[in-house]
C-alpha positions in Angstrom: -63.7 39.2 -35.9 -61.7 35.8 -36.0 -63.2 32.3 -36.2 -62.7 31.8 -32.5 -65.3 34.7 -31.7 -67.9 33.5 -34.3 -67.6 29.8 -32.7 -68.1 31.2 -29.2 -71.0 33.3 -30.4 -72.8 30.5 -32.0 -71.9 28.1 -29.3 -73.1 30.3 -26.5 -76.3 31.2 -28.5 -77.3 27.6 -29.0 -77.3 26.7 -25.3 -80.8 28.1 -24.7 -82.6 26.6 -27.7 -80.9 23.1 -27.4 -81.7 22.7 -23.8 -85.2 24.2 -24.3 -85.8 21.6 -26.9 -84.5 18.8 -24.5 -86.5 20.0 -21.8 -86.4 18.8 -18.2 -83.4 19.8 -15.7 -81.3 20.6 -18.9 -83.7 23.5 -19.7 -83.0 24.9 -16.3 -79.3 24.7 -16.9 -79.9 26.6 -20.2 -81.8 29.3 -18.5 -79.2 29.9 -15.8 -76.4 30.0 -18.4 -78.2 32.5 -20.7 -80.1 34.5 -18.0 -78.8 38.1 -19.0 -80.0 37.7 -22.4 -83.4 36.0 -22.1 -85.5 39.1 -21.8 -84.7 40.3 -25.3 -84.6 36.5 -26.3 -88.1 36.2 -25.2 -89.2 39.3 -27.4 -87.2 37.9 -30.4 -88.9 34.4 -30.0 -92.3 35.9 -29.8 -91.6 38.1 -32.8 -90.6 35.2 -34.8 -93.8 33.3 -33.7 -95.9 36.2 -34.7 -94.0 36.7 -37.9 -94.2 33.0 -39.1 -97.6 32.1 -37.3 -96.0 28.9 -35.8 -95.0 28.3 -32.2 -92.2 26.0 -33.2 -90.5 28.8 -34.4 -90.0 30.4 -30.9 -86.6 28.8 -30.2 -85.1 29.8 -33.6 -86.2 33.4 -32.8 -84.5 33.2 -29.3 -81.5 31.7 -30.9 -81.2 34.7 -33.4 -81.9 37.2 -30.6 -79.4 35.8 -28.2 -76.8 35.5 -31.2 -77.3 39.2 -32.1 -76.7 40.3 -28.3 -73.6 38.1 -27.9 -72.2 39.3 -31.2 -72.5 42.8 -30.2 -70.8 42.2 -26.8 -68.1 40.0 -28.4 -67.4 42.9 -30.9 -67.2 45.5 -28.2 -64.9 43.4 -26.3 -62.7 43.0 -29.4 -62.6 46.6 -30.0 -61.6 47.2 -26.4 -58.8 44.6 -26.6 -57.5 46.3 -29.8 -57.6 49.9 -28.0 -55.7 48.5 -25.2 -53.1 47.2 -27.4 -52.6 50.4 -29.3 -52.2 52.2 -25.9 -49.5 49.8 -24.8 
């Protein structure tokens, strides 16, 4: 994967943790943007809390979980794009 895919994955994954740390109406905005990934992000965040025994690691776990999900989707889209290019 190219640098633009990694940059997109990191930037998109950081939306929820950054807006969550800022709080207020920005937190609502972050929730709306990352809504499809939040069920697994919640589980990832809680797993990180259980692993480290500190609530302050929830956002890190959520970030890693969203990053993994976005990375899989970006990889699938890249494979699909390459397959279409080979057919043409």
